[in-house]
Each structure stands twice: as structure tokens, then as C-alpha cells.
N, C-alpha and C positions, 0 to 999 in steps of 0.2 A: 285704757290703753291696750287691754287684751283684745279688743275688737278691731284694732288697726289692721288695715289691709296691706299686705306686703307686695301684692301683685294683682294682675287683672285676670279675670276668667276669660279664656279664649275659646271660641267655638272651634272644635277640632276638625270639623268637616270642611273648612274653607279651602284646604289644599286638595280636596278630591274633585274630580271632574263631575260636571252635571250629567246625570243619567236619566234618560227617558225611553222606556220600552226598548231596552238593549242598545240604544244609540247613546254615545258618550260625546260630550264636549261639542266640537265644531260639527260633528256628523249629525247632530240634531238639526242644524240649519240646512245641511245638505239634503237630509231626508225630507224636510219641509219644502225645500225648493223642488225636489223631484215630485212630490205630491201635488204642489201647485202647478208645476209645468205639465204634469199628466192631465190635470183637470182642464187647463187651457187647451191642450192638444185635443182632448175629447170634445170640447165645445166647438173648436174649429172643424174637426172632422165630421161631427154630427151635423153641423149647419151646411157644410160644403158638399159632403158626399152622402152619408146616410147615418142613421142611428146605429146600425150594426158596425159600420166602420169606426164610429166613435167609441163604442164599447170595446171593440178589439184593440183600438189604439190605447185606450185607458189601461186595459189589462197588460198589454205588452210593454208599454212605457213604464208603468208602475213596477212591474216585476223586474224588468231589466235595470231600471234606475236604482231600486232598493238592493238588488244583487250587487251592483257596482259600489254603492255606498257601504254595504256590509263588507265587501272584499277590501275596500280601502281602509275601513276601520280595523280590520285584522292586522294591518301593518303598524298600527299604533297611533296615538294621538299626536305624537311628536315625530312622525315619520319624516326623516330628512335623508337626502341623498348623501351617502358617504363616498367620497372620492379618495382613493388611495394613490399614493405616489409622492414624488418629490416636485416641489414647485420652485422655479427660479423667477424672482421678481427683479426686474431691472429698475434702476433709478430713473425716474422721469424728470427730476429736476437736478441740475448740476449746480454745485456751489462754487462760487468763484473766490 
């Protein structure tokens, strides 16, 4: 009876956001989308204009995209717009 379990062992890291190379949570997917989009842009520019345009497009779109993702991440994982003020909600349905 001394070996009876009174509770369950819980992994404590479940409430923490996923982190990958300084990107957290949803911003991992945003960074992956930027990387994939930059690659597609490079392929399009390389085949339609020149290799140089493709490389320039890759560098510019990657840096700009990652800068935007990092700037959004600084706002927080649960960044929501806070609207201050008083709201008046009229009744849409009248009771008879």
C-alpha cells in the first residue's frame, strides 16, 4: 500500500511556447513561410530575369521578411488590439 500513487507525473514544459532559433510559437511558421516565399521568389526572378536578380531578391526578401517577423514577435505571442472606451449595444431583437 505504500507504493500507491496519489497523483500523476505531469510534464511541466507543456505550458511553454515552442522555441526554435529565437522564434516562438506561431512565429516559427511565419519565419518558415518567409523562407519558402523567398525561395520561390528567387526561382521566379532567376528564371525570368537573371541569376543576379534572383540572388538580390533572395537577400532582400529574406532580410525584410525576417525583420518583420522579429518585430511582430516583440509585440508578444498573444498580441491583441486593446480598444478603450465605452460601448453601447442596442437590442437587435424585441420581445413582445
